[in-house]
N, C-alpha and C positions, 0 to 999 in steps of 0.2 A: 503493500501499502505507499501509495506517495505521503508521504509528506512536506508539508510549507515551511521552510525556513530561512532567518534572513542570512544576507553575505558571512554575517561576523559571527553566527551560527556555525553557517556551513564550514569557513575554514578552521575548524579544530578537528586535531586529528580522532576522539571519540568518535567524529562521526561518522567515521571511513564503514561501506559499507553498507551504508543507507538509502534508498532510492527517493532520491525528494526532489521538491519542484524551488526554484531559486527563481524571485525577479527583479529585476532593475537595469542600468541604463550600461551600452556596451561603452568602453572607455577605447579598446584597440581592438582591434583584429587581423590580424597575420595565419596567412594558409603556408601550406606544404605541399610541397612536389608529391607529395605520397599521399594528396587527394583527401583531407583534410584540413580543417580549419580550428585555431584558437580564438580563443574570444576571455577579453578582459571586462567581467563583469561588476559591476557595483552599484548598490542600493542608497550607499547612507552609510547602513549601521558600524560601517568598522570602516579604519584609513584601508585599511588595503583590499585587494578587488579578489577575486576568486579566476581561476582558469575553467574558463569551459573547453569542454577537448568536444567539436563538431564532426562527426564523420559524413565523408560526400557523399552515403547515401544515406544519409536523410531526404525524404522524401521533398523539401522544400530549400536543398544544400545548393543547387545552381541558382536557382531562381531569387532566392532571400539571402541565405545565411554568407556565401559567397560574395555579398554588392555591403553587405551589415558595416558598419566605418562610423566615430564617437557620438556619440547624443542616443543613439536609434537604444529604443524600448522596446526590451522582449523577456517572456516566459521561458524557461529550462526547464522540462521534467530531467531526472535519470541518475544514473547511479554518482555515487562520491566513488572516490576510490583515494589511495593514498600517491601521494605526484613525486613523479621523479627529481622534478626540479626543484632547485635551490631555492629556500626563503618563502616556502610553501609547501604546507605538509597535505592538502589537500586538495582534488579538483576532480572535475563534474563530466563525466562520459553521457555528454546527451546522450536523452532514447527520441527527443521531442524537443523541436523551437521556433517558441512561436514570437512571430515580430508584430505590435503594437504599433508602432513608431517608426519613420524615416528620419531621418539629418542630413540636408544636402549636405553633402560633402563642400560644393560652391558657398553656400551660404554659412554654416553652421559656423556662429564663430569663434569657436571653443577646440578646432583641428590642430592648431599649434600650440607645443608639450605649458611653453612656459610666454604668460600676460603680463603685463606690471598691472599694479593694482588701482593706476590711475583709471586706466584702457575697462579691469574691473566692472571699475564705482560704477561707468554710462553701464553696467550689464547687473544691475540687479537680480533683473531676475531669470537669469542665467550661471551665474558670479558662485552659487551653490553647488553647482557639478565641477568645481576646481577640486584638487587635493586641499590648497589653504582653506577656501571659506566650508568645506565640508569640515574641515578639523576645528574649525573655531565656533560653527554651530555645536559641534559636539562637546566643547569646551563650556561652552555657552551656555548651553543645557543640561550639562554638569553640576554646576556653580551654580544653576538659580533651583537646581533639587537638594544640594548640599545647605541654601541656604532655607529652603524650607524643614527643610528634617532636621540643623541644628537650632533651630524657634520651637520647632515644633517638645521636639525633644529636651527643649526647655523649658518646657511648661509654657509657651507666650498663646498671644490667641493673634491668628490668622483677620488684621483689620483692612475692609476696606473703603479707603474714603476717598475724598473728593473729588475729580481734574475740575472739573469748573468751579472755582472758589470766590470773592468779596475779601481776601485777607491774603496780603503782600508780607510770606512767613519772616525771611532776610528779609525785606525791608529795603530792598536794591533796588524797586520802581522796573525793571527789566522781565518785564507781563509779557504774553502774550493777551487783547483785548480778546472775548465772547462776547456777539451783538448781534442783531436780527433786525439791527436799523437799516434804513436805507444809507447807505454810504453816501450816497451822490444828492438827497435830500435830509439828512436828520430831525430829526423836532427839534425845535430851541427853547429856552428860556433863556430869555436875552438873548445875552453873548454866547452863552455854555449849552450842547447838548441836554437835551432832555433825557437822561438816561432814566426817570419816572415812569416813562416809556417802553424803556425796554422790555426783552422778553424776563429778563430777571428783578425788573423794577430796580437796579441800581446796576454800573458799574459790577464788570464781573471779568475774569481771568481765568485760562489754564496754570494751575497749579505749581507753584515750587517749588513744594514738598507738600507729605502727610503729617507731619513731622506735629504738628497743634491738632488734629484731631486728635491720628493716634497720645497724643496724649490725655486728652479726654476720656479712653477708652483705658489707659491704662490708670488717670485718678478713680476710675469705679473700678477695673475687676483685674490688675494688677498690675502683668503684663500684656501692651499686643505689642505688633508691629503690624508696616505695609509696606507694603513692595509693588511698585507699579508705576506707571511714566511718570512724566515731571519736566516740565518745561521752561527756556529759557529764553528770550527774545533775545538774547546779546551777540549780537551785530560780528562774529568772531570767527575767521576761516582757520583757525589755529587747527591743526594735528592733536589737541585735547580738550575739542569742544563742542558739541551739536545741541540742538536746537530741540531738542528731544531727547530722553535718556532717561534710565531703569534707576530708581532706589530704592535701597533695601531701608525703611529707619526703626526702630525700634524703641517702646519705650517702656522703663520700667519704675511701678513707686515702691514708695519705700526702701529709695537705694542712691547710694551721692557717687562721684566723682570716681571716688577712686571700684565701684562696683562697676564702673562705668569703664572704666578701662580693663580693667577684668576679661568684659564679655567681651572688647573687643579684642584685647588676644587669641582667647577662645578662640573667636569669630574666625577671623583668618586661619590659624592654625590648619580648623578643622577643614576650610575650604581647599586651603595648598593641599591637605593632604588628599581631601579624597576626589581631589585632580590626577595628583599623581596616581593613585591608584587604581584611576578607574578611567582612567582613559590615558594607558603611556603612549599606543602607537601615536593620539597626536598631539604629545607632546615629546615622544623623535622627533619625531617630521619637523616643532617649532625649535628644536634644541637644535636640531640640525643645520636646519635651512636659515630660519628669519632670527635665529638668536640664541649662539651657543652659549652662554649664560644662564637660560631659563630654570630651567631641573635643580641646577646645585643651587640658585638663589633659592627656589621656594625652598627647598629642603635644609636650604640653614637659617632660613623662616621659622619652618614648622621644629630647630634642631633650638632654637636660641628660648632665651630669658631678654623680650622687652626692656631695653634702658626705659625706666621713670625721670626724665629732666623738667624742670620748671624753667617756662619763657625769657625768666627773668636771668638760671645759672645759662643758658643756651647761649646769650646776648656777649654773656660774658667770655663762656667759650670764643665763640666769633672774635670779640674784639684782641684775647689773645692768643690771638691765631697769627699765623701770616701769610696764610691767604688774600690772596686780588680780591675781595668779592668784587662783581659787576653793581651789585646794590646795598653800597655800607651799614650796615645795619645798626642801626642806634634804640636804647632802650622806646617802644612805643610801637615803630613799625612795624607795618604786617613782614612778615617772613615768605622769601619765592622760595625758589626752589631748586635753587641752586647750597640758598644756607640750611633748607631740612638736608637733600643730597650730600652734601658737608659733614651732617652728622651723622649717618645711615652709611656711608661710604667710609670715609674717611675718620672718624673721630672714636667713632663707636666699632663700627664695623657691622651691623646686626642692624634691625629696626627699630624704632625709639617714640618712644609716646612724649609728647612735649604738651604742657600743662601749666594754666594760671595767666591767661593770659593779655593785656590789656586792657579793662578795659572797653574807650572807646575805639577797638574795630573790632569788636565781637558785637550781636546779635543782641534784639533788645532779654530776651527770654534766658538770657545765661546767670547766674547766681550770682551771683557779688559776694566777695568777699571780705572780709571784715577788714584788710587795710584799703578798699574803694578804692583802689585803683588797677585789682584784679580780675577774674571771673573766674570760676573753675568750667573752664573751656578745657577739652585736649582734642590734640590730630595726634594720630596715628601715623607715621613718618614710616616709608621702608627701603627698601637703597633704588637705584634709577629714575623712579619715578617725587618722590619725597610725601608729600600729605594721598592718604589710600581712607583714611577714615576722619570723621572727623563731627566731634561730639562733644558735650558738657551737659556738667549738673543742671538742672531747669530750675528758676527766677521760683519760690514758692509762695513769699511774702509779698500781700499785697503793696503795702504799695510803696516799696521799693520796685516792682512790675510795674506798677503805674510812673512812673523817676523816671524809670529808663525810657518807658515809652513817650514823655517828653523829651527830653532827651536825642530822641531820635525820628523828632517833628511824626512823630504817629499819633492819633485819635484813639485815644483811651475808650473811647464809647467805642470804636470801628471793632472794638477786641472784647466787648461784655460778657461776651459767653467764655472767652479765656479768661479773663479775670474772676467770675461767678469762679471757677478753678479754683480762686486761692481763698477767698469768701466760702464756702463751704467743702469742711475737712482737708483742706489744702494739706500733702504729704512733701519730702521732701522725692523728689525723682530726678529724671536721667535719661539721656538716651542719645544716642548718635546716628548716623546717620553713611552711610556706602554706596559709589557710585558704581551701578553692576559693569557698563562698557569700560571704566577707567581702572575695575578688576580685571576684566578679561584680556585687557589689553599688558596689561602689567604678569599675567600670569603667562601668555605667551608668545609676548618681544613685539606684539604686531608696534609700526610704526604713528599707524596713524589711530583712530579712533575710528575715521567711518568706515574701519573693514573690521571692527567687532558689533558690528548692530546689523541687523538682515537689511533694513531701510534707512541709513541716514539722515538728518533730516537739519543740514545747513543752509547758510543765505544762502535764497537762490536756486534750493533743490529742494522740489516735493513732487519730483514725477513716476516717482515710482509709487 
């Protein structure tokens, strides 16, 4: 009896002798003078292909099989045998090859072995068929699965926070507006647009963060996390910026900054460990073809103990060093990637968690320390990229929170519900945010963040 297997399953030696059905896309075809063909088949379940041996005696050999090329889709039935070839445990000897879809050799754009990533970005609908982007997709999937498993095992509730919001969590103002108003002729109240006549009766935007809403559930149910798309209307074309990206944001009641840092360290180590264990072929590919240090870097992080250092201590290290930074560091300035990488790559040679940043450079929701100058913020820094997680203990004192909002020109009335959390049963609580794409970029060594998300949204690019 024929069994339907994935290519990943069929490649295992223990399946030799089974009659199976495989389905996928042809990567290559080469013909033997002995009257049969070798097909390389891939279905996306693994980095490696399986070799299919198609005998010339098959009914459709001359009419179809001999004309198969890269991109054609097939179903193959046959017997799995031990492969005599190097680097493969099995091969499939076909008893039937059904061709579903052809791909014209003259027009199919993925005929060549190598294409630039810039070119492949113009083919977002086809680039998952390449080795690189198939591997990125599998690693991204593994990271997402690991994120959910970690928080579920830690007792967190998965909360779906809104994509449309009237609140700006970061106070930066770089938000996409959501409206149904006629932009050619918007209703006016005096010189201003009358948003009272808009769909939501007020100005609304795509969210930059689900943190504030996740705090609501943490302050009611203990521990919660949100994991979904967020948006920034930042007109940036760098290799590290997207207009739409995914964030995971846990929030914990009865948790201070130390507990927040503990969780962040466990969380990163779990993700990296899972990727190395569950995506070994993909990670070997990235290590060989993209960045020869990715596996070693992940292993060192897993085995290390993160250094914890205050912002003030970090500034003293920078001042005492002989390093010539492009951006000199004075106390009160925001740190740049060059400073963060110096700490992780040269000074400590391991991940660093910086904490207690100046209050003036951090958002309103971070807990103000007794010195009045710093807040209980923390950033987790890793080699090669710098910050990978940002978080804080949240301000749980009503009067201080109102003061911080006014300090940053925010109207407390717009955040009445957030202030209510401090009026009714306030608790110490903490949380952090991790950007999925920057994490996948770090794991894989891919140079451009546009290549670790299926359909990148950047200025001027929303075609797919």
